[in-house]
Residue, then its C-alpha position, 0 to 999 in steps of 0.5 A: m814173698t809169693f801167695q797163693n792168692k791175692s786175699e792171702e797177699f790182702v790181708y798179708n799186707v795189712t796185718r805185716k803192718s800192725f805186726l811188722s816183718l820181724w814177726s809176720y809170716a805168711n804161709p809159714k809150714k807144718p813140720d812135713k812141708n804142707e802149709l799151716c795157715d794163709v797168716l801167722t804171727v808171734f809176738g813174745s806169748n802171744v800167737a795169732i792164727f790168720s785164716v782167710k778163705e774167699s767166695k763172691l757170693k752169686s745172690d743173697s738167697d739162703h741157698h747161696i747164704q749158707r753155701w757161702k758161709r760153708e766154703v768161706i767162715d765153716a771152712g776158715i774155722r776149721s783151718v785155725y783149730g787146725a793150725q793151733k794143734t799142730i801149733r803147741s807142738l812146734p818149737y819154732v816157726i817155721r817159714a815158707d822158705g823151710s827156715a826156722g823164724l822165731t821161736l814159738p812160746s811154750e804156752p802160747t795165747i791163741y788169737r783165730i782169726v777168720v777172715g772171709l771175703g766175697s759177702q758185699r757186706k750181706i752177711p751176718i758173721p758173728s764171732g764166737d767159741y766154735g767149739k775149740g776156742f773163740v774166733h774173731v770172724f771179719d770181713e774186708v772191710s772191718f777187717s781193714i778197718i781194725m788192723e788200720e786203727l789197732d795198727t800196733a801190737p799191743d792195740l790190737f791183742e788188748y781189744l781182741t781179749k776184752k771183745i772176748v769177754f764182751v761178746s761171752n757175756s751172758a748179756w743180750k745183745d743187739i749188734e746191728g752195725g759192722e765190727e767197726d761200730l764195735l770199735a767205735l764204742y770199744l775206742h769213745n768208751g776209753r778202750e773198754f766194753p761196758t759191762a753192763t749186764n741188760f740189754i745193749s743195744i749196738g747200732s750202724g753208724i757209729w764209726d762214721k760218727f766217731l770218725q767226725n769227732p775233732q779229737y779224732i781226728n786231731k790225734k790220727e794227726a798227732d800220731k804221725v810222727s809215731i810212723v818214726w818210732d816204726n821205721l826205727i824197727e824196721y829198719i833195724t829189723k831189715h839188717l838183722l835178718a840180713g846180717t848185716l846188723e852190728p856188733r852181729s847179733n842172732l835173732s832170739d837177743t836182738e829179736l828182746a829188743l825189738r819187741q819191747m818197742a814194738s810194745e809200746h801202744r801207738y800213743q806211746r810210739r808218737l811220744l817217743g818218735d817225736s822224741y827221737n826225731d828232736f834228738l837228732q836235730q838237737s844231736h849236735k848239741v845233745r849227746a844223748r838224751l832219755g826216753k820214757s813209757d810205761n815199762a821201758t827206759y829209752v837211752f838215744l845216744a848219738c857220737p860224731l861220724g868217725d868215732s870208734r864204734q867200740d868206744r861208741t857201745n861201751e858208752l852206750l852200755l854205761r849209759c843203759f845202766v845209769a838210766r836202769g839206777k835212775f828210774k828203779d822202777r823200769a826192770t828194762v831199758i833199750g840203747i839206740a846209738t848213732e852218727v850226730y844228725v847230716p842230712n843225707q849222710g848215711f847212718s849206721l846204729d848200734l842197739i843194746y838190750m838190758h833186762k835188769p830185774e833187781w836193782t842190788d847195793e852192789d849196783q848203787k854202788n858202782w852206780d854212785e861210782l860210775q855217776s861221780h865221774m860221768h854226770y850221766f842226765e844230770g838235771e835232763s827234764k826235758p817234759f816226755g807227754q802230751d794229751e792222746f786225743p788233743l782238743 
């Protein structure tokens, strides 16, 4: 990956941690081969445009402050507004090398993000609507904190959406601290902003105090296992983009499965990562296991090394069908198959995406017949849940 400067590299690396490699693009192009923006992320109907500008603030005099704002913030805002106009007419992302990326949504929800570097935190740079849509403005400190804490696509987009409503409210707000203090208020309030219409004062130092909360510290420790889920997505993505994923899949089909996996919040990833990791450790005696989130069911299957890959895929497909009928309130099932875990041994993965909005009488008939022979997942009652903020 080639970057024009260190600031673009900084933002790309931070955003890639949240959105992962399949949905992040550095220096995408316009049809005329000129640069569209510094970083673009596409995640379903959500499109985030990042403009990165850097200029060293020479002094805190009014002259230098106004100059810095023009060179960094104003230029960044113009950049994201220009990119959004182009994006609305593009069928797909054009990567920096000119190749085609993901299909762009026909009616995108656009998030405009400007990252201004070099202010030394001496200049208030508020977010707001500058004429063509709300723009989220961050300095390097607040941007790093936001992306580190809200390090999944759904967590970040939910925060930005709710922040727009809060900041755009006509109530008088005194925001003395940085964006991270606003984030602390949001997290402390159960991932919601206050709805009061009178005066709201947000002081500085709230974030630092929030970090010392024992429950927050316990949450961060409990979340560590969620990296298993992130690594699983990245591993499949790596082989998908390299064309080495078997059975051979195209970008759009497999992206649906990976997007569902990446649509899980950090808390859900903790549960899924813990469940998948435990399943692998037990795979020598447990052939398959179910995992659940709010919107999907997951099927984990492990077969002995040397088993037919086709037989494994067929069994995974049947198990996904059974899972769909077992949990009728979830239309989407993701199947992941691998070999029985052996330390220091290589492995392969099969991935199935099943989205079946309707469950018909014929489906139920086939389900009953299949289960009368296979008895998949009967009696499985392993608990799936824990406190997000452990005591």
